[in-house]
N, C-alpha and C positions, 0 to 999 in steps of 0.2 A: 372644420366648419363652425366652431362654437369661438375660434380663431377669427375666423371671416368675419362674423355678425358682432362678433365686438368691433371691430375696427371699422364698421360701417353702421354701426346704432350707438356705441359708445355716445357719450357728452363728448366734442372735442377737446376742453379744460381737463379732462380725466386722461384722455387720451396723450395730451402733450404732456401731464406729470408724469405719465408712467413710463411713455418713450423716452422723451427729451431729455426729464432729468436724469438719468442714468448716463444717458449717452454725454451730459454734459459735464458730468463728475468725470467717466470715463476719459474726455479729454482734459478736461482740467489737471487730472491726475497724471496723465500723461504727458503734458504741459512740463509738470513738474521734477521728469526726469530731468532736463537740460537745466533748468531753473533752476531746482536744487544744487544740482554740479558747480554753479556758478554762485551763488549766494556760499557755500562753503569756500570754495575758491576763492572768491573776493574777501572773506574773512580770514583767510591763513595769512599771516603777515609774511612768510616765504616764498607765497605764489601770488598776491595781489594783482595788482592792474595787468600786470605778465599773463597773466592765468587767465584773467577775465578777458583779455583782448581773444587770448588763445581760443578761451571757447566759443566767443564771436566768433570766430574762424572756422572753427571746425561744425558751428551750430548749423549754417547751410548744407553740407555736406549728410548731415543725419535728415535732413528735408526733404531730399534727392530719394533716398530709402523710402522714406514714410509718404513722397510722392507717390510712388510703383505701389506701395503696399494701397495706398487707399484707394488709387484709381479700381482695383483689383475688386480689393472688400466693399466701396460704396460701390462700385458697378455691380458686382453682386450681389450685395443687400435689395438694390434696388429691381433688380430684375429677378429676384427670388419675390420679391411684394408683389409685384404686377405680374408675376407665372400665379400666384396662390390667387391672386384677382380673378385672373381669369379660370382659374379651377387647371390647372397644367402643372400637377405638381410634380411630374417627371423631368419638365426643363429647370424646374428648382432646384432637384437634385445634381442633375447632370451641371448647371451653373456653380455651384457649391463644388463637387468635386473640380473642375476644372479651376475654379478659381485657390485652390488647395495647390496642384501642384503647378500653376504660374507663377504663386506665391514663391516656396521651395528652388523653382528654375531660375527664377531673377535675384531672387537673395543670394544665390550663392555666384553668381556672376558681378552683379556688381561687389561682393566682398575681394573676388580676385583683381578687379578693378582698382580700386581702392588700394590692395595691399602695394600690385605693381607699382602704379603712378604717384605715390602718395606725396610726395617732394612737388611735384608737379600742383598736384590738387590745392596744395596749400598753399602755392605759389599763388594761384589764380586765387584764391578768395581773400588775398590780401596778408597773408600773413609773413609775409617778411619785412615788414614796418619795422622790426627791431632784430636782433640774432636770438634776444631769451623771449621774445612771442614767438619767434618761429619753432625753437628746441622745444616750448612746451607746447606746442599747437601737433609738431609733431606723435610725442609722446602719446598725449592726449585719442590723438587720431587713431592711433595704432590699435589702440586695447577698443577701442568704440568700433573700427570697422571689424574686430573677431566677432563681435554681436550682432551683426548684421540682419545676420539669418534668423534670429530667435527676435529682434525686435519686429522686422519687417512681419514674421509671421504671426505675431499676437497683434499687433496692430493690422494686418489686412483681416483676420479674422473675428477682430470686433464686430465690427456691423454685420458681417456674416453671422454669428449670433443673436444679434439684434432682429436680425430679419428673420430669424429661427422662433421669435418670439420668448428671448429669454435676456431682455435688457439688464436683470437686476445681475445674474451671471456676467456678462460682460463686462456690466460695472467693476464687479468685484474681483476679476482677473487682473485688470488694470490697476486698480487701488494696491491689491497685494504684491505687484510688482513694484510699483511706487516707495506702498512703505518698506519695502526691504531695500530700497535706494537711500530713501530719507535716516536708515538706521545704519545703514554700513558708510554713508559718506562721513562722517565725523568721527566714524573709528576708521577707518584708513587714511584720512587726511590728518586729523589731529594727535592721535595717538599711536598711530602705525608712522607718521608722516611720508605715505606715499606718493604724493602731489598730484601731478594731474593722471598718474596712474592708479591709483585708488580713487579718484574720482569717476575714471572710466570704470571700472573694475564694479565697483557700486551697482553703477547702471548696467553694467551685462547682467551681472547676477539678477536684479531684478525682471530684466527684461527675461531671462531664461523662465522663471518663475511663470510670469504670464504667457507664454510661451508654451508650457506644459498645460496650465490648466485648460485652454485653448484646445489642446489637444485630446483632456481628457474629455469636455466638452463635446468636442465633433465625434465622439465615439457613442455617445449617449443623445444624438439631436433629438429634439422635441416633436418637433413638424415636420422636417425635412428629413425623409428618409436615404439614407446613401448607401451605393452598391458597390461593387469591384467597379462595376462596367463607367459608372458616374467620372472615374477619375481619369476617364478615356475625352483626350484632347478632340473635341466638336469644332470645326470651323463658324460655324454658326454660332454657336455657345460662346465663344470664346470673343467675336466680333460683336456682337451684344451687349456683352458683358464689358467688356472694355469701351464700349463706346458711350454705355451710360454713365461711366468711371470717370470719363474723359476730362470732366471739369474739375473733377477732384482732383486729378491729376496735374493738368495745366495751374489750380489756384495754386498748388503747390509748387510747384516745377517752375513757374514762372515769376513767385516768390524767389526763390533760387537764383534766379536770374538778377531779378533786384537787388537783391541782396551783395551779390557777387560785384555791381556795378557799384554799390553805398560803399560795400567794404575798400574797393579800387582808387574811389575818389577821394576817399577819406582821407588814404595811405599818401594820396597822390595830394591834394588841396593841403592835410596836413603836414605836409612837410615844408609845405608855402609858409605855414603861420609862424610869426614870431615867437610863442612861446611853444607850440606845439611840433615847431619845423625842430627841438631842440631833442636828442637823443634819451635823456631820460623821462622825458617827457610825451613824445612820439607814440605811446600806447595808445592813450589816455583818450582820443576820442572813438577809437574804434571800440574799446571796453564801455563807455558813456553808452553808446550807440546799439551796442548790443545789449544794454540794460534794457532801456526805453524798447528794443526790441521783443527784450523777454516779458515786460511789462506787456507789450499789445499781442503779447501771446498768448496769454491768461486772459485777456478780453474777444480774444477771439476766439478762444477754445469754450467759451461762455457759448458764443455766437455760432457759432459752426455746430456745437454740442447740440443747441434747440433746434436749428435747421434741418440736421443730419437726423436727428433721433425723429424726426415728424416723416420723413423718407418711406417705413412700412407703412404708413398712416396714408400719406399721397397716392403712392404706387397703387396700393389698395384700393382704392376711391377711384382713382381716374381709371384703374382696371376693367372696374365694373361700372365704369360712366356715371359715378355721382360726384358731376362738377361744383353742384352749389356747395357742398361738405367740404370738396376742396379750396374755394374759395374763401368761406368762413374761416378756415385754418391759414391761407394765407396772412388774411388782415389782421387776425391776431397775431403770427408769428411777426410781421414788421413791426408791429407795434411794441413786441416783448424785445423785440431787438435794439429799437429805438430808446427803450429804456435801460438797457444795458448799456449803452454807448452814452450816453448821459449820466451814468453814473463813474464808468472810465473817465469822461471829462475832465466830472470833476473832483476826482480825485486826480491828476494829472494835473490840472490848472491850480488846486489849493492845496496837496500833499506831496507835491516832488521831494522837496526834502525829506522827508520821512522815509520816502518809496527808494530814494539812493541811498540813504542810511543802512536799508537792508542788508544792500550789496558791499558792502564796508570803505562806506565814502569816509570814514572817521580815521584811516589809514592813509589817505589820500591827501594830495595837495589842494589848494582853494583853486587852484586851476581846472583841477578834476572836479568840483562840487562848480563851480559856476558853470561851467560848459555843462555839465550835467540838466541844472534846473533851464537852464534856455534850450536843451534837447526835449527834454518831456514837454515844454511848455507850447511849443515852435511844431515840433512832429505831430502830436497827438492833439491837434485842436480841433479837427476834423475829424475824430474818433466816429463821432455819431453814425456820417454818413458811412463810414467804412464797416462800420457793423450791418446798417439796412442794406449797403450793396450786397455785404456777402450775404445774406439771408437769402436775398433773391435769386442771385446764383444757383446755389444750392436747391433753393425751392423749385426753379425752373428743372432742373437735372432730375427730380424725384416724380416732377410731372411729365418725363420722357422728352422733354425740348433740349435737348443735349446740342444743338446748334446755336440757339439763345444763349442757353448757360456758358456754353464757351468761350462766346463771342464776348460776353459781355468779362468773363475771366482774365482773357487774354489781353482786351481794350486797359482792363483796371493792373493788371499786372508788367505787361510787355511795356505794350503804346505810352501807355502815362508810368506807369512805375521807374521801369527803365530807363524811359526817354530825360523825365526831368529829371533823374537823378546825375544823369549826364550833362544835362543841358546845364541845369540851376548853379552848379558849383561854378561855371565859370565867369557867373556874371556874378555870384553872392559867395565866392570861398566856402568854406567849409558849413556855414548855415544854409549854403544852397542845398546841402543834401536833406538839411531839416525839412525846407519848404516844400520839397519833392512830394513829400507824403500829405499833408492837407491839399495840395493845388489836384494831384492825382485824385484823391476823393472827393473832392467838389465836383470834378471834370466827369468823374462815371457817375457819379451822383444824375448826373443830368442824363444822362444814357440810359442811366438805370430805369430812372421815372417813365422815358416812354414803353419800354420794355412789360415795366409794370403794370401800366395803364392799357395797354397791347391783351396781356394776359388776362385783366380783371374784362375785359369784353368778351376774349374768347370764353371765358368759365362763367358768360352770363347768358350767351346764346343755348340754343335749341340745338345746334347739330353735334353728334357723341363725339369725344377727342380719343382717334384711335393715337394710342403713342407712337411714334416710330419705331421703337426698341421691340414692337408686337406686331407690328402690323402683318408682318409674314411669318406663322410661328411654325408653318409646317415646315419652311425651312431652318430652324434652328436644330433638329438632329443630327441635320448631314454635314 
């Protein structure tokens, strides 16, 4: 009860700091796994832009694993918070048990699929831009695939641990894995010269550490008490958990679709370019766009962390009918996300040369640098809208508005993200790939504005809101 009173009575600013800050750090550190690999790969003279391009090819394949993990984890987090707000601890425990079982099963299936169809999957994501890139991609992908079960378990349990009232432990478990990765990367890449295998091995060892810490925590939970019976899959619990997490899944998996489209457009229209059509420069556009996406990933990790960290607060207060508190939190969150976007915009527009320098630009040709500067300034020119849009998606999800959240996410990533990535290059060549991002964010912002205003009106009304995920609590144990 102390935790429940805390979520409903403590000052909103303090709650955001307590829950959002650890979540931001967790996601930022989680994002560093792939980013740190790319930094060390890019600065290894024997890998360079070929290794960079390979990292870009494999990255969306790890996002697929992340998409499944966050669907289960974020859905469970929202469900647990809503259940505790309605004083239904038994459903909270069943959701956590189901989440653990679903994560283990899905991770093993995905690992098997990746191992069996690796060549075709790498080709699908643009790995055939040249022979050296394909070779590096295949090597990196194999070892990363072996760590998929550990990666997914750690990522899925992170929001579950937060929902149990331990955001600091969730942060520590992620930080521990990332620190191990950061320490081992230079050792494996520069000292042992294991190349792409070394980068992947460092990542997987760090992921194993995070997964082990999650297991230790789950054996000693604080608020949600688990029993053997909770690990039995129940249709109602599974359905409601996945429904609440579907937005997280779609926001990630649709990003994969957009990245697949972008990678293939880069390969297609790069081959038509006077410079990048040459064999020795063919990998540059893919490597550069991958770097820009990594910077964007850092920004979005902060944005998503801030919003996702508020899920337990939003869920509990919506479950208890405190809409005024939810509205105030929404306002503060949108303002904070806009500030993050402005800082990111300033960095992308004013410091692009310094940013690409981190990823080994000094070892590359002038064509690499010129394209990278153009990519940063065009691709991220509307990043403020991207930040506010993402925050709105997640906040709606936390309120139990799965339909609105899912709709917005699908419009942004599939309709606009994939659509413009395929359409604009036909008119603007490689630059069309870069234009697809800001155009998508502007149009999504217009749609989001209407949904945000509608949500404000609903939160200002007197009629209590019953989250769709909990309208029939009696059915959940079936």
